[in-house]
C-alpha positions as CSV (number, residue, x, y, z in Angstrom):
1,M,-52.0,2.3,35.2
2,S,-54.8,-0.5,35.8
3,S,-55.6,-2.3,32.4
4,V,-59.2,-2.6,30.7
5,T,-61.0,-4.7,28.0
6,V,-62.4,-3.8,25.1
7,T,-64.1,-5.8,21.7
8,I,-63.1,-4.6,18.8
9,N,-64.6,-5.9,15.7
10,N,-65.6,-9.1,18.1
11,I,-62.1,-9.3,19.3
12,K,-61.5,-9.2,22.5
13,V,-58.1,-6.3,23.6
14,E,-56.8,-6.2,27.0
15,I,-55.0,-2.4,26.9
16,E,-53.7,0.0,29.3
17,E,-56.8,2.3,30.5
18,G,-56.5,5.5,29.1
19,S,-55.6,4.8,25.7
20,T,-57.5,5.3,22.7
21,I,-60.1,3.2,20.7
22,L,-57.4,4.0,17.7
23,E,-54.7,2.3,19.6
24,A,-56.2,-0.6,20.5
25,A,-57.5,-1.1,17.0
26,K,-53.9,-1.1,16.2
27,S,-52.8,-3.5,19.1
28,V,-54.7,-5.8,17.2
29,G,-54.0,-5.4,13.4
30,V,-57.6,-3.4,12.5
31,N,-56.2,-1.0,10.6
32,I,-58.5,2.6,10.5
33,P,-57.7,5.0,8.5
34,T,-56.2,8.5,9.0
35,L,-55.3,12.3,8.3
36,C,-54.5,14.1,11.6
37,A,-53.5,11.4,13.5
38,W,-49.7,11.1,13.8
39,T,-47.7,8.9,15.8
40,E,-44.3,11.7,15.4
41,I,-45.7,14.2,17.7
42,G,-47.9,12.5,20.2
43,H,-50.7,14.6,19.7
44,T,-53.8,14.6,17.8
45,P,-56.7,17.3,17.6
46,G,-58.8,14.9,16.4
47,A,-59.8,17.4,13.5
48,C,-60.5,15.2,10.3
49,R,-63.2,13.1,11.6
50,V,-61.6,10.1,8.8
51,C,-61.3,7.4,12.4
52,V,-64.9,7.6,13.3
53,V,-66.0,4.1,14.2
54,E,-69.5,2.9,16.0
55,V,-69.9,2.5,19.9
56,E,-72.7,0.3,21.1
57,G,-74.6,2.5,23.2
58,M,-73.7,5.6,21.8
59,P,-75.9,7.6,19.5
60,A,-72.5,9.6,17.7
61,L,-69.5,7.9,15.9
62,A,-66.7,8.4,17.6
63,A,-63.6,9.8,16.6
64,S,-61.1,6.8,17.5
65,C,-58.3,9.0,17.7
66,V,-59.1,11.0,20.3
67,Y,-61.6,8.6,22.6
68,P,-60.4,6.7,25.2
69,V,-61.6,3.6,26.0
70,R,-63.2,1.4,28.9
71,D,-63.7,-1.8,30.5
72,G,-66.7,-3.6,28.4
73,M,-66.5,-1.4,25.3
74,V,-67.8,-2.6,22.1
75,V,-66.3,-1.0,19.3
76,H,-67.2,-2.2,15.8
77,T,-64.7,-0.2,12.8
78,N,-66.2,-1.6,9.3
79,T,-70.1,-0.9,9.6
80,E,-72.1,0.6,6.7
81,R,-72.6,3.9,9.1
82,V,-69.2,3.8,9.2
83,R,-68.2,3.3,6.2
84,E,-70.8,6.0,4.4
85,A,-69.2,8.2,7.1
86,R,-65.8,8.1,6.1
87,R,-66.7,8.6,2.3
88,M,-68.5,11.5,2.8
89,V,-65.8,13.3,5.2
90,V,-63.2,12.4,2.6
91,E,-65.2,13.5,-0.4
92,L,-66.1,16.8,1.3
93,L,-62.2,17.1,2.3
94,L,-61.1,16.6,-1.4
95,A,-64.4,19.5,-2.9
96,D,-62.3,21.5,-1.1
97,H,-59.0,20.1,-2.5
98,P,-57.7,21.5,-5.7
99,P,-57.6,18.6,-8.3
100,E,-53.8,19.1,-9.1
101,C,-52.6,15.2,-8.1
102,N,-50.8,14.7,-11.4
103,F,-48.5,17.6,-11.4
104,C,-48.9,17.6,-7.0
105,V,-45.3,17.6,-5.6
106,R,-47.0,14.4,-3.6
107,N,-48.4,12.6,-6.4
108,G,-48.0,9.2,-5.9
109,N,-46.9,10.0,-1.5
110,C,-50.0,11.7,-0.5
111,E,-51.5,10.3,2.4
112,L,-55.2,12.0,1.1
113,Q,-55.2,10.0,-2.3
114,K,-53.9,6.9,0.2
115,V,-56.9,7.5,2.3
116,A,-59.5,8.3,-0.5
117,E,-58.4,4.7,-1.7
118,Q,-59.0,3.0,1.0
119,V,-62.3,4.2,2.2
120,G,-63.6,3.4,-1.0
121,V,-64.1,7.1,-2.8
122,K,-65.5,6.7,-6.6
123,E,-66.4,10.0,-7.5
124,V,-67.0,13.2,-5.2
125,R,-70.6,13.9,-5.5
126,F,-69.7,18.3,-4.6
127,E,-68.7,20.8,-6.5
128,Y,-65.1,21.9,-6.3
129,T,-64.5,25.6,-3.9
130,R,-62.0,27.4,-6.5
131,F,-59.6,29.4,-4.8
132,P,-58.3,32.6,-6.2
133,E,-53.9,32.1,-5.8
134,E,-53.7,35.2,-5.2
135,G,-53.0,35.2,-1.4
136,M,-53.1,31.6,-0.8
137,I,-49.6,30.5,-2.2
138,D,-46.9,31.9,-0.3
139,T,-43.5,31.9,-1.7
140,S,-41.7,34.4,0.3
141,S,-39.5,32.2,2.4
142,L,-36.3,30.7,0.4
143,A,-36.8,27.4,1.2
144,I,-40.7,26.5,1.9
145,V,-44.1,27.1,0.3
146,R,-47.0,27.4,1.6
147,D,-50.1,26.4,0.0
148,T,-53.3,27.0,1.5
149,R,-55.6,25.8,-1.0
150,K,-54.4,22.6,-0.5
151,C,-54.9,22.5,3.5
152,I,-57.0,19.6,5.0
153,H,-56.8,21.3,8.2
154,C,-55.2,18.7,10.4
155,H,-53.2,20.9,12.5
156,R,-49.8,18.6,12.2
157,C,-47.7,21.5,11.2
158,I,-49.1,23.4,13.7
159,T,-48.6,21.1,16.4
160,V,-44.9,19.7,15.4
161,C,-44.1,23.7,14.9
162,E,-45.4,24.7,18.6
163,Q,-45.1,21.6,20.6
164,I,-41.8,19.6,19.2
165,Q,-39.6,22.7,17.4
166,T,-41.1,25.8,20.2
167,V,-41.1,27.9,17.4
168,S,-44.7,28.5,16.8
169,A,-44.5,30.1,13.3
170,L,-48.0,29.0,12.1
171,T,-51.6,29.0,13.7
172,P,-55.0,28.5,13.2
173,A,-57.0,31.9,12.1
174,W,-60.2,32.4,11.3
175,R,-63.2,30.3,11.9
176,G,-66.0,28.0,10.1
177,S,-65.4,27.5,6.1
178,D,-62.9,30.6,6.2
179,V,-60.7,29.0,8.6
180,R,-56.9,28.6,7.3
181,V,-53.7,27.8,9.1
182,V,-51.3,30.9,8.9
183,P,-47.8,32.4,10.0
184,A,-49.1,35.3,12.2
185,F,-50.9,38.2,11.9
186,N,-51.2,36.3,8.3
187,L,-47.4,37.6,7.2
188,P,-44.9,36.0,4.5
189,L,-43.2,33.2,6.0
190,N,-40.0,35.1,5.7
191,E,-41.3,38.1,8.1
192,T,-41.6,35.3,10.6
193,N,-39.3,33.9,13.0
194,C,-39.9,30.8,10.9
195,V,-36.3,28.7,11.3
196,N,-36.9,26.9,7.4
197,C,-36.4,23.5,9.1
198,G,-39.4,22.1,7.1
199,Q,-40.0,19.5,9.9
200,C,-43.8,21.3,8.9
201,I,-43.4,19.5,5.4
202,M,-42.8,16.3,7.3
203,A,-45.7,16.5,9.2
204,C,-48.2,17.6,5.8
205,P,-49.9,14.6,4.7
206,V,-50.5,16.2,1.4
207,G,-49.0,19.3,-0.6
208,A,-49.6,22.2,1.6
209,L,-46.1,23.0,2.1
210,Y,-43.1,21.7,0.2
211,E,-39.7,23.0,-0.3
212,K,-39.1,25.9,-2.9
213,D,-38.5,24.0,-6.3
214,D,-34.1,24.6,-7.4
215,V,-34.1,22.0,-10.2
216,G,-35.4,24.5,-12.5
217,E,-32.3,26.2,-12.3
218,V,-29.6,23.4,-12.0
219,W,-30.9,22.2,-15.0
220,K,-30.3,25.2,-16.6
221,A,-26.7,25.5,-15.5
222,L,-26.1,22.1,-16.4
223,E,-27.2,23.4,-20.2
224,D,-24.8,26.6,-20.4
225,P,-21.7,25.5,-22.1
226,S,-19.9,28.3,-20.1
227,K,-20.8,27.2,-16.8
228,H,-18.4,24.7,-14.4
229,V,-21.2,22.9,-12.6
230,V,-19.9,20.9,-9.7
231,V,-22.3,18.9,-6.6
232,Q,-21.5,18.3,-2.9
233,E,-23.7,15.5,-1.5
234,A,-24.3,16.3,2.8
235,P,-23.1,12.8,4.9
236,A,-26.9,12.3,5.3
237,I,-27.9,12.0,1.7
238,R,-26.2,8.4,1.3
239,A,-28.5,7.3,3.9
240,A,-31.9,8.2,2.6
241,L,-31.4,8.7,-0.9
242,G,-32.3,4.9,-2.0
243,E,-35.4,5.2,-0.2
244,E,-36.8,7.8,-3.0
245,F,-36.5,4.9,-5.6
246,G,-38.1,2.3,-3.0
247,M,-34.5,1.0,-1.5
248,P,-35.3,-0.1,2.1
249,P,-34.8,2.9,4.8
250,G,-30.7,2.5,5.6
251,S,-29.5,1.3,2.7
252,L,-25.9,2.7,2.3
253,V,-25.8,4.3,-1.9
254,T,-22.8,6.6,-1.5
255,G,-21.3,4.9,-4.5
256,K,-24.7,5.2,-6.9
257,M,-24.5,8.4,-4.9
258,I,-21.8,9.8,-6.6
259,A,-22.3,8.0,-10.0
260,A,-25.9,9.3,-11.1
261,P,-24.9,13.2,-10.7
262,R,-22.6,12.3,-13.3
263,R,-24.4,11.1,-15.8
264,L,-26.9,14.0,-15.1
265,G,-24.3,15.7,-16.8
266,F,-22.2,17.3,-13.8
267,D,-18.4,18.3,-14.3
268,R,-17.6,17.6,-11.3
269,V,-19.3,15.1,-7.9
270,F,-17.5,16.3,-4.9
271,D,-18.8,15.5,-1.3
272,T,-19.7,17.6,1.7
273,N,-17.8,15.2,4.2
274,F,-14.3,16.9,2.6
275,A,-16.0,19.8,4.4
276,A,-17.2,18.4,7.2
277,D,-13.5,17.2,8.1
278,L,-12.2,20.5,7.2
279,T,-15.3,21.8,9.9
280,I,-14.0,19.4,12.7
281,M,-10.1,20.4,12.0
282,E,-11.5,24.0,12.6
283,E,-13.8,23.5,15.1
284,G,-12.1,21.3,17.2
285,H,-9.4,23.8,17.5
286,E,-11.0,26.7,17.9
287,L,-12.9,24.6,21.3
288,L,-9.4,23.7,22.0
289,K,-8.2,27.3,21.7
290,R,-11.5,28.5,24.4
291,V,-11.0,26.2,26.5
292,K,-7.3,26.9,27.0
293,E,-7.9,30.8,26.7
294,G,-10.4,31.2,28.7
295,G,-12.8,32.2,25.8
296,K,-16.5,31.6,26.0
297,L,-17.8,28.5,26.8
298,P,-19.8,26.4,26.6
299,M,-19.0,26.4,22.9
300,M,-22.0,25.7,20.8
301,T,-22.0,23.3,16.9
302,S,-22.9,25.7,14.0
303,C,-23.8,23.2,11.7
304,S,-27.2,23.4,11.9
305,P,-28.6,26.6,10.0
306,G,-32.1,26.3,11.8
307,W,-31.0,26.1,15.4
308,I,-28.6,29.0,14.2
309,K,-32.4,31.2,13.2
310,F,-33.6,29.8,16.1
311,I,-30.7,30.8,18.4
312,E,-30.7,34.3,16.5
313,H,-34.6,34.8,17.1
314,N,-35.1,33.0,20.5
315,F,-31.5,33.5,22.1
316,P,-29.2,36.3,20.7
317,D,-27.4,36.9,23.9
318,L,-26.0,33.2,23.4
319,L,-24.7,33.8,20.0
320,D,-21.1,34.1,21.3
321,H,-21.0,30.6,22.4
322,V,-21.6,29.8,19.0
323,S,-18.6,28.4,17.1
324,T,-17.5,30.8,14.6
325,C,-17.0,28.0,11.8
326,K,-19.2,27.6,8.7
327,S,-21.5,24.8,7.6
328,P,-19.6,22.3,6.1
329,Q,-21.6,23.5,3.4
330,Q,-21.1,27.0,3.2
331,M,-17.2,25.9,3.2
332,F,-17.4,24.1,0.7
333,G,-18.7,26.2,-1.5
334,A,-16.2,29.1,-0.2
335,M,-13.0,26.1,-1.0
336,A,-14.6,25.7,-4.3
337,K,-14.6,29.0,-5.7
338,T,-11.2,29.7,-4.1
339,Y,-9.1,26.3,-3.4
340,Y,-10.5,24.5,-6.2
341,A,-10.8,27.4,-9.2
342,E,-6.9,27.8,-8.0
343,T,-6.4,24.0,-8.4
344,A,-8.4,23.6,-11.3
345,G,-7.6,27.0,-13.5
346,I,-11.1,28.0,-13.7
347,D,-12.2,31.4,-13.4
348,P,-14.4,31.3,-9.6
349,K,-17.1,33.2,-11.5
350,D,-17.8,30.3,-14.3
351,I,-17.8,27.2,-11.4
352,V,-21.7,26.7,-10.3
353,V,-21.6,25.2,-7.2
354,V,-24.5,22.6,-6.0
355,S,-25.8,21.4,-3.3
356,I,-27.9,18.2,-2.4
357,M,-28.9,18.2,1.2
358,P,-31.1,16.7,3.4
359,C,-32.2,20.7,5.0
360,T,-34.3,22.8,3.6
361,A,-32.9,25.1,5.8
362,K,-29.9,25.2,3.6
363,K,-31.4,27.2,1.0
364,Y,-32.1,29.8,3.6
365,E,-28.3,29.6,5.0
366,A,-26.7,29.8,1.1
367,G,-28.7,32.9,0.9
368,R,-27.2,34.8,4.1
369,P,-26.0,37.5,2.6
370,E,-22.5,37.1,4.7
371,M,-22.5,34.1,2.3
372,C,-19.9,35.3,-0.1
373,D,-16.0,35.5,1.3
374,S,-15.1,33.7,-2.0
375,G,-15.6,37.0,-4.2
376,F,-19.1,35.3,-4.9
377,R,-21.8,33.7,-3.4
378,D,-20.5,30.4,-2.1
379,V,-23.3,28.1,-2.6
380,D,-25.5,28.7,-5.7
381,H,-27.8,26.3,-5.5
382,V,-29.7,23.3,-3.0
383,L,-31.5,20.6,-3.4
384,T,-33.0,18.7,-0.9
385,T,-32.8,14.8,-1.2
386,R,-36.5,14.6,-2.6
387,E,-35.7,17.2,-5.3
388,L,-31.9,15.3,-6.3
389,G,-34.4,11.9,-6.2
390,R,-36.7,13.8,-8.5
391,M,-34.2,14.9,-10.8
392,I,-32.5,11.9,-11.1
393,K,-36.4,10.0,-12.2
394,E,-36.4,13.4,-15.2
395,G,-33.2,12.1,-16.2
396,G,-34.3,8.5,-16.9
397,I,-31.6,6.9,-14.6
398,D,-31.7,3.3,-12.9
399,F,-30.8,4.5,-10.0
400,V,-30.9,1.2,-8.1
401,N,-28.7,-0.6,-10.2
402,L,-25.9,2.3,-11.1
403,P,-22.3,0.7,-10.4
404,D,-20.5,2.1,-7.4
405,E,-18.1,4.8,-8.3
406,A,-15.8,7.0,-6.0
407,P,-16.2,11.4,-6.1
408,D,-13.7,13.6,-7.4
409,A,-10.4,15.0,-6.2
410,P,-9.3,17.4,-4.8
411,M,-12.5,17.3,-2.6
412,G,-13.8,14.3,-2.8
413,E,-11.5,12.1,-0.3
414,Y,-13.4,12.2,3.7
415,T,-12.9,10.3,6.8
416,G,-15.5,8.5,8.9
417,A,-15.9,11.1,11.2
418,A,-17.1,13.3,8.5
419,T,-20.0,10.7,7.8
420,I,-21.3,10.6,11.0
421,F,-22.2,14.0,10.8
422,G,-25.8,13.4,9.7
423,A,-26.8,11.5,12.6
424,T,-26.9,13.7,16.2
425,G,-24.4,13.6,18.3
426,G,-22.1,12.8,15.2
427,V,-20.6,16.4,15.1
428,M,-19.6,16.2,18.8
429,E,-18.0,12.8,18.4
430,A,-15.9,13.7,15.6
431,A,-14.6,17.2,16.9
432,L,-13.8,15.2,20.2
433,R,-11.8,12.3,18.4
434,T,-9.8,15.1,16.9
435,A,-9.6,17.3,19.7
436,Y,-8.4,14.5,21.8
437,A,-5.7,13.7,19.5
438,V,-4.1,17.0,18.8
439,V,-4.0,17.3,23.0
440,A,-3.2,14.1,23.5
441,G,-0.9,13.4,20.9
442,E,-2.5,9.6,20.1
443,S,-6.0,8.9,19.3
444,L,-9.0,7.9,21.4
445,Q,-8.6,4.3,23.0
446,D,-12.1,3.8,21.8
447,L,-12.9,5.9,18.6
448,N,-16.8,5.0,19.3
449,I,-18.0,7.8,22.0
450,T,-21.7,5.5,22.2
451,P,-22.8,8.1,25.1
452,V,-23.9,10.9,22.6
453,R,-25.5,8.2,20.2
454,G,-29.3,7.5,20.1
455,L,-32.4,9.5,19.7
456,E,-32.7,10.1,23.5
457,A,-33.6,14.3,23.7
458,V,-30.6,15.2,25.4
459,K,-27.4,13.5,26.2
460,E,-24.4,14.4,28.4
461,A,-21.3,12.7,28.7
462,A,-17.4,13.7,29.9
463,V,-14.3,13.1,28.5
464,D,-10.8,13.1,30.0
465,V,-8.6,14.7,27.7
466,P,-5.1,14.8,29.0
467,G,-3.5,18.2,29.4
468,L,-7.1,19.4,30.0
469,G,-9.2,16.8,32.2
470,E,-12.8,16.2,32.1
471,V,-14.7,17.8,29.2
472,K,-17.9,18.0,29.9
473,I,-20.6,17.8,26.9
474,A,-24.1,18.0,25.8
475,V,-26.1,16.8,22.9
476,A,-29.5,18.0,21.5
477,H,-32.0,17.5,18.7
478,G,-35.1,19.5,17.6
479,L,-35.7,22.5,18.5
480,G,-37.6,22.2,21.7
481,N,-34.5,19.8,23.3
482,A,-32.4,23.3,22.4
483,R,-34.8,25.2,24.2
484,K,-34.0,23.7,27.3
485,L,-30.4,23.8,27.3
486,M,-29.9,27.3,26.3
487,E,-32.3,28.2,29.4
488,K,-29.9,26.3,31.7
489,I,-27.4,28.0,30.1
490,Q,-28.8,31.6,30.8
491,S,-30.3,30.3,34.5
492,G,-26.9,29.5,35.3
493,E,-27.0,25.8,35.7
494,A,-25.2,23.9,32.9
495,D,-21.4,23.5,33.4
496,Y,-20.6,22.1,29.8
497,H,-17.4,23.0,27.2
498,F,-19.8,21.9,24.3
499,I,-22.6,21.3,22.6
500,E,-23.9,20.2,19.7
501,I,-27.6,21.1,18.7
502,M,-28.8,19.5,15.4
503,A,-32.5,21.4,14.7
504,C,-34.1,18.1,12.9
505,P,-35.1,15.5,15.7
506,G,-32.7,12.6,14.9
507,G,-30.1,15.3,13.7
508,C,-29.7,15.4,9.8
509,V,-31.2,11.9,8.9
510,G,-34.5,13.5,9.8
511,G,-34.0,16.7,7.6
512,G,-36.9,18.2,5.9
513,G,-35.4,17.7,2.8
514,Q,-35.4,14.0,3.5
515,P,-37.7,11.5,1.7
516,I,-41.3,11.0,3.7
517,P,-42.2,9.5,5.8
518,V,-39.9,9.6,8.5
519,N,-40.3,8.2,11.9
520,D,-37.9,7.3,15.0
521,E,-37.3,3.4,13.1
522,I,-36.2,4.8,9.9
523,R,-33.7,7.4,11.7
524,I,-32.0,4.8,13.3
525,L,-32.0,2.9,10.4
526,R,-30.6,5.6,8.5
527,A,-28.0,6.6,11.3
528,G,-27.0,3.4,11.8
529,A,-25.9,3.0,7.9
530,L,-23.7,6.4,8.4
531,Y,-22.5,4.6,11.6
532,D,-21.9,1.1,9.6
533,D,-19.9,3.6,7.1
534,D,-17.7,4.5,9.8
535,S,-16.4,1.7,11.9
536,S,-16.9,-0.5,8.6
537,V,-15.7,1.5,5.3
538,Q,-13.1,3.7,5.7
539,E,-9.9,4.0,5.5
540,Y,-10.0,6.6,8.1
541,R,-11.5,7.7,11.1
542,Q,-10.5,10.9,12.3
543,S,-10.8,14.0,11.0
544,H,-6.9,14.9,11.0
545,E,-6.1,12.0,9.0
546,N,-8.1,13.1,5.8
547,P,-5.1,13.5,3.0
548,S,-6.8,15.8,1.0
549,V,-7.3,17.6,4.1
550,K,-4.1,17.6,5.4
551,K,-2.8,18.8,1.3
552,A,-5.3,21.8,1.8
553,Y,-3.9,22.8,4.4
554,E,-0.7,22.3,3.5
555,T,-0.7,24.1,-0.2
556,F,-3.5,26.8,0.8
557,L,-5.3,27.0,4.2
558,K,-1.7,27.3,5.6
559,E,-3.4,26.5,9.3
560,P,-6.1,25.7,11.7
561,L,-7.4,29.3,12.6
562,G,-5.0,30.8,10.6
563,H,-5.8,34.4,8.5
564,K,-7.0,32.3,5.0
565,S,-8.9,30.2,7.6
566,H,-10.9,32.8,9.3
567,E,-11.2,34.8,5.9
568,L,-13.2,31.7,4.1
569,L,-14.4,29.4,6.6
570,H,-15.6,31.2,9.5
571,T,-18.8,33.9,10.2
572,H,-20.6,36.0,11.6
573,Y,-24.2,36.0,13.2
574,T,-27.0,38.2,13.2
575,Q,-29.0,39.1,16.6
576,R,-32.4,39.1,15.0
577,G,-34.7,38.4,18.4
578,M,-38.6,38.4,18.1
579,D,-38.8,41.8,16.9
580,V,-36.3,41.3,13.9
581,P,-37.6,38.9,11.8
582,H,-36.4,39.3,8.3
583,E,-34.6,36.6,6.2
584,G,-31.4,37.7,4.9
């Protein structure tokens, strides 16, 4: 494609034809404020009009995020006319937005706040339009709260749900001043095909979408002397939690992540990575059994609850391809209220299991009615990375200067294979390390299976396993990419043995409960921290090497895929289809 030359604030810019004014301005360091434009989704509706600029020869101001450049165009981004228009737009948005900044979940991390400061809004000259809370705040979901009062109609949530995740749970409804972003037919969110992935939260510039807050319930549990409260922390947390305290993306904070909950009052601080190693033991053996005995292939991973709900709704005919293994979160919960309870001599009814997860869908998963194989609800409360960050701040803990500490036994020890669960391709890599070793009797020569790493939409590879031959694998992250793989299976085009699916772009490092903002650069840094932990920090790098997992099998579970393992660590799924949307 040919290039054109435009002038931005007296600076000549040569840029590809078809680019927008906003892109041209960015290329020369000119910052134009935006709200609806979001590079993560590669699409902008041009809805907010905050990014208007003046183009010589045009009578009206142009929305720079959608207006294409043309050769010889002269643009001014900072005239008095432009500044007044932007201030007016932001004032009107604020007049239609609840004045709850001091106690909004996005206070201090709100794009509307930042843009108001950037364009110089000092007052709002219009009367606030007060909305009735009834019907405007939807708390029906186990994972996500919708506050329609705060919506600024940027449509970023709609775009990510439709184009990236291909779920289409949200849509614009009504017209003019009555317009709202709602689920189809204005249904409560829990009565839709929403998969609870939380990517709409990551896209929302304000507090119109946020996670269901369970911090209060956890504080109550910690203050109850009759309860023994334990916490597990997922692999991706250690690569992201530091961002909540101003640390650079990709900071590995494992030791501080363990130390902080102790100071909050948790009785034991364990690690979900222990259960990730357990998952690989069960999932790896399940894969080998299917390959050897002619079971349903390709087998698909089951760690991502957003992905599980997606396939239940959209491809219920393929559910027998999904591994029966519970996710590490749920395996941990079942083991905490059986194995740990027995080991520690504690009545399981007195144990409260709290999970720290990068994923809003984990809240939904913990509430699924089948997740009670311990005889109790396996996981009692789920907090996101953001919620843990808020809790640490409430507790007055100086996180950045905490000394590093180690997790507790018997469910704290883990391998590098468990750590990389947090990055797309990590579950596949971990499973292949152990499956190869089980069949071949020796480890892979190179444990780094690099073809499944990175942010490519769908990754494919093949591994020669002695006695099995070539094992073909595929990895997808983001539900739009998962849909493409499922359609290939339905059409008979796919000949894989094993498929890993993660609901969120980048895998758990980009989960809907992680620190905001997130982009590909941040996802890469977080994933890099996990790979560094695997290769340079951990003594063991294969799940079957974990001494604590070995002991759990020897003294309690007996063997992978055995009777007790099936009872506690495996599950079943629900054929929802598009006509059976309800949660639970």
